[in-house]
N, C-alpha and C positions, 0 to 999 in steps of 0.2 A: 229280335228282328227276324231271326231265322225261322222261328215258329210261325210268325205271321206270313212270311214268304211261302212256307210249305202249305199253310192254309189256303192261300190264294191259288197255289198250284192245284190243290185238291178241288177247289171250287171250279176252276177253269176246266179241269178234266171231267168233273161231274157233268157240266153243261155240254161239253163236247161229245161225251159218250152216252148221254141219257137215252138215246134211241136204241142202244145196243143191249140194254138191260130190260128184263121183263116188267119191272115196276120201279118206282122211285126209291123205295126203301132198300131194295136189293142193290140198285145202282149206287146209292149213297154209301152203303156198307162196303161194297166191293171196292169202290174208289178209295174209301178211307183205309181199307186194308192195304191196297197197293201203295198209296202215297205214304202211309205210315212206315211201310217197309222200306221204300225208297229213301225217305228222310233219315231213318235209322242207319241205313247203309252209308248214306252220304256223311253223316256225323262220324261213323266209324272210320271212314276214309280220311276225313279232315282231322279228327282229333287223336286218332290212334296210329293209323298206318303211315300217314305222311310224316309224322314225327318220329316213328320208331323203325321204319323200314326204308331201305334205299336200294336202287338198282334192280337186280333180278328178283330179290325177295319182295320188293314192292309190286313188281309186275305179277308175280305168282299170287301174291296176296290180293291184288285187285281183281284178277280173274276169279279167284275163289270167292271173293266178296260178291261179285256180280252174279255168279252162278248160284250162290247161296241165297242172295236177295231175290233172284228170279224164282227159286223154288219156294221160298217163304211166301212171296207175293201170290204165287200160284195156289199154294195151300190155303192162304187166307181167303182169296176170292172164291175158290171151290167150296170151302166150308160155308161161306155166306150163301152161295147158290143152293147147296144141299140143304142147309137149314131152312131156307125159304121154300123148299119143296120143288126146286127146279133141277133139271138135269144139265150140268155144265157140258160144254163142247169137248172136243178131243183134247186130252191133256198135253200132248206133245206140241200141238199148235199154240196153245195158251202158254205153255212153258217158254216157247220161243218169244212170243210177244212180251211176256212179263220180264224175261231176261234182257231183251233189247231195251225195254222200258227202264229197267234198273241201270243198265249201262248209260243210257242217255241222261237219266236224272242224276247219276253220280257225277258224270262229266259236266253236266250243266251246273250242278251245285258248286263244283270245283271252279268252274269259270266265273260264276257269280261271286264267289268268295274272293277270287283273285281281283276281279274288278272292284269289289267293295274295298279291299285293302289298298288298292292303287289310288282310287279317287276319293275315298272318304277317310 
């Protein structure tokens, strides 16, 4: 069920951001790189960190996870652009966007899992 939900998130983001990419292939690959990274980070949060860490250790781990996911997402999207022959925009700006995206998707996934456990 989780994989289907992440696929739907990817499709929504692809259609919402298609005007920001130079072509459809680059947009699809960049979106897949970002959503794949966010999904992996969310699974790490749910399956490893929430079960093995608590208190301050969890907070430090979560910040580290968000920053790492932002960096990996940035790298993936930039590699897609470079491979496609395009020059990506300023890296610090995109690192900020991707890191905020990682935080929002990790928190959103945790919220969705909590709702799922409560009502289903």
